[in-house]
N, C-alpha and C positions, 0 to 999 in steps of 0.2 A: 504494500500500500504506500502510495506516495505521501510525502509530508504536506501538511497544510501550508498554504502560501498566501501572501498578500501583495498587492500591487501599489501600496501606499508610498508616498515620497519619504525621503530620509528624515524630514522634520516631523513626521507623524508621532503622536504621543503613544505611550505604551498602551493606553486604553483603546486608542483607535486601531493599533495593530492587533490587539487581543480580540476586538470585535470583528475585524475583517477575517481573521483566521477561524474564528468560531462559525462564521457564515460560509466558509469554503466547504462545499459538499463534494468536491472532486475525489477525495480519498475513498468515500463510500460508494460513489457512482462509477468510478473508473473500471472496476472489474466487470461491471455490466456492459460498459462501452466495449471493452475488449471482447466479450463474448458475443455481443451483437454484431460487431464488424465482421463481414464475410459469411454470416450464418447461412445466406441463401446459396452459397457456393460450396459449402461443406456438406457432408451427409445430412440431409434435411429431415427434420422430424415429420412423420406422416400427418400430424395434426395441423400443420401449417400449409400443407400442399394445396388445399382448396383455395386459400387466400392468395397464394402465389399464382395460381391459374387465373384468378380474377385480375390480379395486378398486371400480369403479362398479356391479358386479353386473349387467352387461349381456350376459352370455354367452348367455342364453336367446333374445335377439333377433338374435344375430350371423348366424344362418342365413338371415335374411330381408332382409339388406342386402348390397350388393355388396362392401364392404371394411370393415376395422376402423375406418378414419377416419370412415366414414359411421355406423358403430355408435356411436361417441363423439358425433358431431354430433347425430344424430337421437335417440339413446337418452337423452341428458341432458335434452333438451327434453321427451321423452315422460315421463320419470320425474316431472317436476314436475306433470304433469296426469293421471298414471295413476290409474285408478279413477273417472274422470269421462267424460262424452260426448266431451269434447275429446281425452282420452287414446285413446278408441276411434277417433276420426277420425285421430289421428296414426298409430296402428298400421296402419290401412288404407292409408295412403299408401305404406307399405313394399312393398305387393303390388299397387299400382296401382289401388285401388278407393277409393270414398268412400260415404257414406250421405247420403240426403236427408231421412230421417225417423228419429228415435229414439223408439220407442214403448215406454212402460213400462206394465205391467199396472196396472189400477186398484187402489187400495188395498183396495177392497171384495172383491176376489177372493181365494180361498184361496191361490193361487200368485202373490201380489202382487209377489214379488221378481224375476219374469222380465221380461226386456226383449227387444225385437225391433228389427231394422234394415230399413229400405227402402233397398236398395243403389242406387247412382246409375245402374246400367245392368244389362242382362241379362248373366249371367255369360259370360265369354269362353270358358271351358272348364270342364267339370265337375270336372276335377282341381284347379282353383283353389279349390274350396269347402273342402277340408281345410285349406289354408293360411289362408284367411280366418277359418275357425273358430279356428285356433290363435292367430293374432295378436290377434284380438278378445278371446279369453278371457284372454290375458295382461293385458288392460286391465280385466278385470271388477272392479267394486267388490266388497268383501268381502260386502256384503249382497245382491248381485244376481247373476244368471246369464244369460248369452247363450243364448237359447232358439230364436229363429227369425229368418230373413231372407227377404225377398221382393223381387221386381221384376216388374211387369207382371201378376201374378195374385195377388190377396190377398182371400180370403174369410174373414171373421172368425167365431169361434164365436158361437152365440146367447147373448145375455145377457138374462135375464128382466127386463122392465120398463125396459130401457135401449135395446134394439135392435129395430128393425122386423123383421118376419118375412123380408122380402125381402133383408135385408142380412146375414144370418147363416146358419150351418149348425149342426146340433145338436152341442153338446158339444166341438167341436174347431175348428181352423182349417185352412186348406188347406196342403198341403205333404207332403213325405216325408222320412224320416230315412235317411241313408246308412249309419249304424252305430248300435248301441245306445248310448244316452247322449249322442248327438251333437246337432248343431243341425238344426232342421227347415228345409227349403228349399222355396220356392214361387216358381217363375218362370213367366212366360207371354209369348208373342209373338203378335201379330195380323198376319195377312197379308190385306190388303184389296185385292181385285181391282177395286174400284170398280164401274162399270156395264158390263155385258156385253150388247150387243144380240144377241138370239137371231137366228140366220141361218135362211134358208130350208132349207138343208141339214140343220141341227140339228133344226128342227121337223118336217121331212119324215121324218127317221129315227125320230122319236118318234111319228109318225102324228098330228101336231097342226097341220100346215100348212094354212092357209086363204089363198087369194089375197086381197090387199088390194082393198078396194072404195072407191069415191068417193061421198060424200054418201048421203043417204037411209038406209035400214035394210038390214041384211044379209039375204039370202034363204036359204031352206032349202037344205041341201046335205049332202054326205057328210062331215060333221064330227062329232067326239065330242059326245055330248049326254047325259052320264051323271050330272049333278048336279041334283037337283030345286031349283027356286026361281030358276034363271037367268032373268032378265027380258029381254024384247025392249026395245030402246031405239032411239031414232031415230038416234043417232050410229052410223054403220056401223063406223067405226074402233074405237070403244069396244066395240061388240058383238063384233067380231072378236077383240079382245084378251081379252074376258071368256070367250069360248068356248075360245080357245087356253089361257088360264090354267087354266080348269076341267079341261081334259084333262091338263095338266102336273101339277096338284096331286094328281091321282088316282094318280100314279106315286111310287114310292119315290125317295128322294134320298140320295145318298152323295157324300162328298168323297174323291177319290182323290189320293194323294200319290206322287210318282215320283222315281226316281233320275235322274242325269245322262243315262243312256242311254235313258231313257223307260220303263224297267221299273217296275212298281208296287211300292211299299213296302207299301201296304195301303189299305184303305178304311174311312172312319169315317162312320157314319150321321149325317145332319144333325139337329141338335137344334132348329133353327128352319128351317121351309120353309113360307112363307105369303105371301099377298098383303099389300102394305103401301101406305100413302100417306104423303106427305111431311108432316112436322109439326115446328114449331120446337122443341117439347119432347119429341121422340120418343126412345125408349130404344134403338132400333137405329141404328147409324151405318154408312153406306155411300155411296160416290160423293160424298163431301163434304156429305151432308145427313143430317138426322135423320128417322127413320121410325117409324110406329106401325102396328099391325095394321089393315088396311082392313076395312070392313064387308062387302065382297064381292070376288069375283075382279076383277082389273083388269090393267093393263099392267105393273105392277111386282111382282116376286116376290123376296123376300129369302131368302137362303140363308146359314146359318151352321152350322159344325160345330166342335167342340172335342175334340182328342185328350186322352186321359188321361195321367197321369204314367207314364212308362216305355214307352208304346206306340211301337214302332219303334226302340227304344233302339239307338244305335250307327250308325243309318242317316243319310244326308244327303239332305234334300229339296232338289230343284232346280226342281220345278214341281208344280202341282196343278190339278185340274179338278173339275167337277161331273158326276156320272153319274146320270141319271134313268132309272128303270125297271129297274135292275139287281136281280138275285136272287142271294143267297148260294149258292155252290157247296157241295155236300156237306151233311152233318148238322151243324147248329149249334143251340145253345140258343135258345129263343124270345127275341126281343128283343135279340139280340146287337148290340153297337154297333161293335166293331172287328174287321175281317177282315184278317189279314196276307196279303201277297202278292197274286197275281191270283185273288182269291176271289170275284169277281163275274161272273155270266153274264148276257148280254143287256143290254138298256138301251142308252143312247146317251150319249156324252160331250158335254157342253156347255161350251164355253170351254176354254182351255188357258193357264194363267197361270204364267209364269216368275218365279222369285224368286231372291234371293241365297242361296247355299248355307246351309242351316240344319241343324246337327247335332242330332239328337234324343238325349235323355238321360233319366235317371230323374227329374230334378227339375223338368221344365218341361211345360207344357201349351200346345199350339199351336192358335190359333184362326184359322179361315179364313172369310171372309165375302165375299159378292158380291151385287150387285143385278142380277137377270136382267130385261132390258127387252124387252117385246113391242112392236115398232115396225111 
């Protein structure tokens, strides 16, 4: 404890000095001052954490962190970078996400203040999206607004003189809003079955089976011959594949998605069903190779379908397959693309591909692709 002191001049009387020293409370209060100094930076007593949260203005983020000590630790760090991309990154860590791309609208656009995020992964659950929206908007710069997030499926709006036709869609970008004034979400997953070798049973069910032949050219027989321009070639195996492919391409093509018990969730019409050939710069990807459209029917048929946002919402896909030759049941609009439930009659199932359970939702599009091989 320090000694009592006075600040009187040299000519002060003994009474004045005694009075001044008796009124000096520093020796009694100094230990408290020493304890108080820096108490917010030392191990903090839990009882004062709520008051520190209020003092630092961190109440808005307390619901996203497990305890008040974490609110203080992460919140102070976040406040220093709030309103910047780093601030957005900090806030996403609270809910277990991150972003890989921070996209700002070009300054030439009318809505130049909007920004978008490419999230680090496909959303774990659609219920997470409201939380992601909330924590990111806490980090919004005053001049900017969080508008859209995507992962796996990102089609941008068409921008005259800056965008190629094939890379944009008219006037908007992909995604859906879950509520008015909210963020737009665009997710996508790809399920690649790789190469499926068509079996004798599958081709027989489709009426396209031809017995393999060795050498020379294939002879005339009871096989489909309904496409003009198919040429005879000396390679019997190639001739056989061309004839089978011609028969298959004349049939409709649907992708069926199924629950764990094998019951159908629905059927989506294939958007790509055509013969392909391998190419280093191909725009289709399947079986670990790139492919382009072939000039004629051959042994490789590429199949791809993409579900739209919200199709099969709430259902969990456990497997999928290709159905060739199926016809929609009942009355449907011409050109219908999605048929819920067991809405296909006839045809034959080609392949059966199990996948990890995939929950369908409002914000994602699922793409299915396979290479059907005639061997």
